[in-house]
C-alpha positions, 0 to 999 in steps of 0.5 A, a space after each residue: 525401427 519404423 517410427 510409430 506414426 508409419 506403422 499399421 497397427 490396428 487389426 481392422 486397418 490390416 483387414 481393410 487393406 487385405 480386402 480392399 488393396 491391390 495385390 503386389 507378388 514375387 516368389 518370396 513376398 506379397 504386398 497389399 496396397 490401399 489408400 491411407 486415411 490419415 495422408 501419410 504412409 504406413 506399413 505393417 508386416 506379417 510373418 506366418 509361422 509355417 512350421 518355424 520357431 519365434 527366433 525365426 520368425 521374429 528375424 524375418 520380420 525384423 529383416 523385412 521391416 528394415 528393407 521397407 524402411 531403408 527402401 520404400 517408405 521415403 517414396 511412397 505417398 499417402 498409402 497403407 500397405 500389408 507386406 507377407 511373407 510367402 513360406 519361403 521366405 525363410 529360407 532366403 538370403 537378406 540379399 534375396 530380400 533386398 532384391 525382392 523389396 526392390 522389386 516391388 519398390 519399383 512396382 509400386 513408383 518408389 524411386 530408387 534411393 541416391 546415396 
């Protein structure tokens, strides 16, 4: 679970990042990145309904949050990021999501975690 200080929860902050942030995309995910006014990395995960129920939506959110926490958060600078899933992410395996998060992490300049 993401520590409270690393969560981007205010709708106004998420809207700012979505409006001003640089966009990076893969086939399953989109990330918007903007400088953080707090000086620490903060993350929001947004998963649309896309015709799926709450069980599927929450499972996808949990998977993405954990992947971002373990793969990306350790190497982010002072930026706010909003991770948004595409409708096709519902059908992706955990390994496919992991590969795409790793690809986006490299594009964000996050060094690979050792161990």
